[in-house]
C-alpha positions in Angstrom: 121.3 -72.9 116.0 123.6 -75.1 114.0 126.4 -74.7 116.5 124.1 -75.6 119.4 122.8 -78.6 117.5 126.2 -80.0 116.7 128.0 -79.3 119.9 125.2 -79.5 122.5 126.4 -80.9 125.8 123.0 -82.4 126.3 123.8 -84.9 123.4 126.2 -86.8 125.6 128.2 -87.8 122.6 130.8 -90.6 123.0 134.4 -89.6 122.1 134.1 -91.6 118.9 130.9 -89.7 117.9 132.6 -86.4 118.5 135.6 -87.4 116.5 133.5 -88.6 113.6 131.6 -85.2 113.7 134.9 -83.2 113.6 136.2 -85.4 110.8 133.0 -84.8 108.8 133.3 -81.0 109.4 136.9 -81.1 108.1 136.0 -83.1 105.0 133.1 -80.8 104.2 135.3 -77.7 104.6 133.2 -76.4 107.6 135.8 -76.7 110.4 136.9 -73.1 110.2 133.4 -72.1 111.3 133.7 -74.2 114.5 137.4 -73.7 115.5 136.7 -73.1 119.2 134.3 -75.9 119.6 136.5 -78.4 117.8 139.5 -77.3 119.8 137.8 -77.6 123.2 136.2 -80.9 122.2 139.5 -82.5 121.2 141.3 -81.1 124.2 138.6 -82.6 126.5 138.9 -86.0 124.8 142.7 -85.9 124.9 142.8 -85.0 128.6 140.5 -88.0 129.3 142.1 -90.5 126.9 145.7 -89.6 126.1 147.2 -91.5 129.0 145.2 -94.6 128.3 147.0 -97.5 126.6 143.8 -98.5 124.8 142.7 -96.0 122.1 139.7 -97.3 120.3 138.0 -100.7 120.0 138.9 -101.2 116.3 141.1 -100.1 113.5 138.8 -97.3 112.4 138.5 -95.7 115.8 142.2 -96.0 116.7 143.4 -94.7 113.3 140.9 -91.8 113.5 142.0 -90.9 117.1 145.7 -90.9 116.0 145.1 -88.8 112.9 142.9 -86.1 114.4 145.1 -85.5 117.4 148.3 -85.4 115.4 146.6 -83.0 112.9 145.6 -80.7 115.7 149.0 -80.6 117.4 148.6 -83.1 120.2 151.4 -85.4 121.1 150.3 -88.9 120.0 152.3 -92.0 119.0 151.3 -94.5 116.3 152.3 -97.2 118.8 148.6 -97.3 119.7 148.3 -99.3 116.4 150.5 -102.1 117.6 147.5 -104.1 118.8 146.8 -104.7 115.1 150.2 -106.2 114.4 150.8 -109.9 114.3 153.8 -111.9 115.7 155.7 -111.4 112.4 155.5 -107.6 112.7 152.9 -107.2 110.0 149.3 -105.9 110.1 147.0 -108.8 110.8 145.6 -110.3 107.6 142.1 -110.5 109.2 141.9 -106.7 108.8 142.1 -107.0 105.0 138.3 -107.0 104.6 137.7 -104.2 107.1 137.2 -101.5 104.5 136.2 -98.7 106.9 139.2 -99.5 109.1 141.6 -99.7 106.2 140.4 -96.3 104.8 141.0 -94.8 108.3 144.4 -96.4 108.5 145.4 -95.2 105.0 144.4 -91.6 105.9 146.4 -91.8 109.2 149.5 -93.2 107.4 150.0 -89.9 105.6 150.8 -88.1 108.8 154.1 -90.0 109.1 157.2 -88.4 110.5 159.4 -91.4 109.8 157.6 -94.1 111.8 157.9 -97.6 110.4 154.5 -98.7 111.6 152.8 -96.0 109.5 154.9 -96.9 106.5 153.7 -100.5 106.9 150.1 -99.3 107.5 150.2 -97.4 104.3 151.5 -100.3 102.3 149.0 -102.7 103.9 145.9 -100.5 103.6 146.8 -99.4 100.1 147.2 -102.9 98.8 144.0 -104.3 100.2 141.9 -101.2 99.4 142.9 -101.3 95.7 142.1 -105.1 95.7 138.7 -104.4 97.3 137.5 -102.2 94.4 137.0 -105.3 92.3 134.4 -106.8 94.7 132.7 -103.8 96.3 129.5 -102.2 95.1 129.9 -99.1 92.9 129.2 -96.6 95.6 131.6 -98.2 98.1 134.3 -98.7 95.4 134.1 -95.0 94.5 134.5 -94.0 98.1 137.6 -96.2 98.4 139.1 -94.8 95.2 138.5 -91.3 96.4 140.3 -92.0 99.6 143.2 -93.6 97.7 143.6 -90.9 95.2 142.8 -87.9 97.4 143.8 -88.6 101.1 142.8 -85.7 103.3 146.2 -84.7 104.5 147.6 -84.6 101.0 144.7 -82.7 99.5 143.8 -79.0 99.2 141.0 -78.6 101.7 138.4 -76.8 99.5 139.1 -79.1 96.6 138.6 -82.1 98.9 135.4 -80.5 100.3 134.0 -80.0 96.8 134.6 -83.6 96.0 133.2 -84.9 99.3 130.0 -82.8 99.0 129.5 -83.9 95.4 130.0 -87.6 96.3 127.4 -87.5 99.0 124.7 -85.5 97.2 122.3 -88.5 97.1 122.8 -89.9 100.6 122.4 -87.1 103.0 118.9 -88.0 104.2 120.3 -90.1 107.1 119.1 -87.7 109.8 118.4 -84.0 110.6 122.1 -83.2 111.4 123.4 -84.8 108.2 120.9 -82.7 106.1 121.8 -79.5 107.9 125.5 -80.1 107.5 125.1 -80.9 103.9 123.1 -77.8 103.1 125.4 -75.6 105.2 128.5 -77.1 103.4 126.9 -76.3 100.0 125.9 -72.8 101.0 129.4 -72.1 102.5 131.1 -73.4 99.4 129.1 -71.3 97.0 129.4 -68.1 99.1 133.2 -68.5 99.3 133.3 -69.3 95.6 131.7 -65.9 94.8 134.3 -64.2 97.0 137.1 -65.9 95.0 135.6 -64.9 91.7 135.6 -61.3 92.9 139.2 -61.6 93.9 140.2 -63.0 90.5 138.4 -60.2 88.7 140.3 -57.7 90.8 143.6 -59.4 89.9 142.7 -59.6 86.2 141.8 -55.9 86.2 145.1 -55.0 87.9 147.1 -57.1 85.5 145.4 -55.5 82.5 145.8 -52.0 83.9 149.6 -52.2 84.5 150.1 -53.4 80.9 153.2 -55.5 81.4 151.8 -58.4 79.3 151.8 -56.0 76.3 155.1 -54.3 77.1 157.1 -57.4 78.0 155.7 -59.9 75.5 158.3 -62.6 76.3 156.9 -63.1 79.9 154.1 -65.5 80.8 150.6 -64.1 80.8 149.1 -66.4 83.5 147.2 -64.4 86.2 144.8 -67.2 86.8 147.7 -69.7 87.5 149.4 -67.1 89.8 146.2 -66.8 91.8 146.0 -70.6 92.4 149.0 -70.5 94.8 147.5 -67.9 97.2 144.1 -69.5 96.9 145.6 -72.7 98.2 148.1 -71.3 100.7 145.7 -69.0 102.6 142.2 -70.3 101.9 140.3 -68.7 104.8 137.7 -66.3 103.6 138.9 -63.4 105.8 142.3 -63.5 104.0 140.9 -62.0 100.8 143.2 -59.0 100.7 146.2 -61.2 101.4 145.4 -63.5 98.4 145.1 -60.5 96.1 148.4 -58.9 97.2 150.3 -62.2 97.3 149.2 -62.9 93.7 150.6 -59.5 92.6 154.0 -60.4 94.2 153.9 -63.8 92.5 153.3 -62.1 89.1 156.6 -60.2 89.5 158.4 -63.3 90.5 157.3 -65.0 87.3 158.4 -61.9 85.3 161.9 -61.9 86.9 162.1 -65.7 86.3 161.3 -65.2 82.6 163.8 -62.4 82.3 166.5 -64.7 83.6 165.3 -67.8 81.7 164.2 -66.5 78.4 165.6 -63.1 77.4 168.3 -61.4 79.5 172.0 -61.5 78.5 174.6 -62.3 81.1 175.7 -58.6 81.3 172.1 -57.4 81.6 171.3 -60.0 84.3 174.4 -59.0 86.3 173.2 -55.3 86.2 169.8 -56.4 87.3 171.2 -58.5 90.2 173.3 -55.6 91.3 170.3 -53.2 91.2 168.3 -55.6 93.4 171.1 -56.1 95.9 171.6 -52.3 96.2 167.8 -51.8 96.5 168.4 -48.2 95.1 165.7 -46.8 92.7 168.4 -44.8 90.9 169.9 -48.1 89.6 167.0 -48.4 87.2 168.7 -46.0 84.8 171.3 -48.6 84.0 168.7 -51.3 83.1 167.6 -52.1 79.5 164.0 -51.6 78.4 163.0 -54.9 76.8 160.7 -55.4 73.9 161.0 -58.7 71.8 158.6 -61.1 70.1 159.3 -64.2 72.0 157.1 -66.5 74.1 157.6 -68.5 77.3 155.6 -71.7 77.0 156.1 -72.6 80.6 157.0 -76.3 80.0 158.7 -78.0 82.9 161.5 -80.5 82.5 161.0 -84.1 83.5 163.0 -85.3 86.4 162.2 -88.9 85.4 163.8 -88.4 82.0 166.9 -86.7 83.5 167.2 -89.4 86.1 167.0 -92.2 83.5 169.6 -90.4 81.3 172.0 -90.4 84.3 171.2 -94.0 85.2 170.9 -95.7 81.8 170.4 -99.2 83.3 167.3 -97.9 85.2 163.8 -98.8 84.0 160.9 -96.4 83.9 159.3 -98.3 86.8 162.4 -98.1 88.9 162.8 -94.4 88.2 159.2 -93.8 89.2 159.7 -95.8 92.4 162.8 -93.7 93.1 160.9 -90.5 92.7 158.0 -91.7 94.9 160.4 -92.6 97.6 162.0 -89.1 97.5 158.5 -87.5 97.7 157.6 -89.7 100.6 160.7 -88.9 102.5 160.3 -85.2 101.9 156.7 -85.4 103.2 158.0 -87.2 106.3 160.4 -84.3 106.9 157.7 -81.7 106.3 155.3 -83.5 108.6 158.0 -83.7 111.3 158.5 -79.9 111.2 154.7 -79.4 111.2 153.6 -81.8 114.0 156.4 -81.4 116.5 157.1 -78.4 118.6 158.1 -75.6 116.2 159.1 -72.0 116.6 157.1 -71.1 113.5 153.6 -69.8 113.9 150.8 -72.2 113.0 149.4 -70.1 110.1 152.8 -70.2 108.4 153.1 -74.0 108.9 149.6 -74.5 107.4 150.5 -72.2 104.4 153.6 -74.3 103.8 151.7 -77.6 103.9 149.1 -76.1 101.5 151.8 -75.1 99.1 153.2 -78.6 99.1 149.7 -80.0 98.5 149.5 -77.7 95.4 152.6 -79.2 93.8 150.7 -82.4 92.7 147.9 -80.4 91.2 150.3 -78.0 89.3 152.7 -80.6 88.0 150.5 -83.7 87.3 151.0 -83.7 83.5 149.4 -86.2 81.3 151.0 -87.7 78.2 149.8 -84.7 76.1 151.5 -82.3 78.5 148.2 -81.1 79.8 147.2 -80.7 83.5 143.8 -82.4 83.9 143.9 -82.1 87.7 144.6 -78.4 87.6 141.8 -77.9 85.1 139.4 -79.7 87.4 140.7 -77.7 90.4 140.1 -74.4 88.6 136.7 -75.2 87.3 135.4 -76.9 90.4 136.6 -74.1 92.8 136.0 -71.0 90.6 133.4 -71.7 88.0 130.9 -74.4 89.0 128.7 -73.8 92.0 127.2 -76.7 94.0 
């Protein structure tokens, strides 16, 4: 019923209406339910429009066209945005009040593979969107802030979906389809949340049963944190077994990391490395059996502090700008591998992108060395139903 209602051929949707629907499904975390319909719809639009020089009547439509088709692996160039550039090579100032268009441009700019026009688009849209918060009404200002702080391409999909659904709790009475989508999104989120809770319980039970936290008390005891990686990398509901087994592997990686970082002597670590290289079970007889009262706090060093020590004439602002430039260039390289023809399978590419998206959540420390974004991520995805 829902599938027929959304993708009925009798609706005679325009390409823009279809793209807006697909974008909405993505933001609500429902796109995995309609993969075939989304793929065929985009392919049809691409076949009809890809060779046209005019993609969209305005900044919103053109930016959305570019973003959706690059996201889904179609060959598109940001040159379609050139019509919004003035004679000085900058985005036209008249666009600075087009909030809907600026938000669409900002979202599209994160799919950069090193293109200058997208870099300029990000700078232009970011500046004017931040400026607009001062004069927009509260609801619009919150939507702009959400886009700036959590652009879709840089966000973990289920986390973004939770935030999107929560933001629009009060304004889904715009029509039958909107109500159905909203209710379906809430139902889907809550059902999958229950699945993730069962997975976490299975992991906690396994970790307690093997008893390594008691036997090796110098290692980190963080099964919830270990589960966050697989939950992000392979979020599809049917990958439940994969998430559980991957978390177990990550647990042992952390144990080995702590053995090397916290406790092992050079001689013991050499023996351990040799045993791993030989991959011979008999080598276990030569390894020590650790027990020591020592704790791994899990604090991470600050690259900013190290960079400023090496560059003592550098200010904190300059160091931060340097780091942001490095991150931006790394994302450009990752995008290039993801959106150009690659020999890697698509699921592996998606998992890699998701892992990169998790970095900001895992390492966004505040001044008290807490992780507020990670706390919100855990509670919103695992504990609080919609």
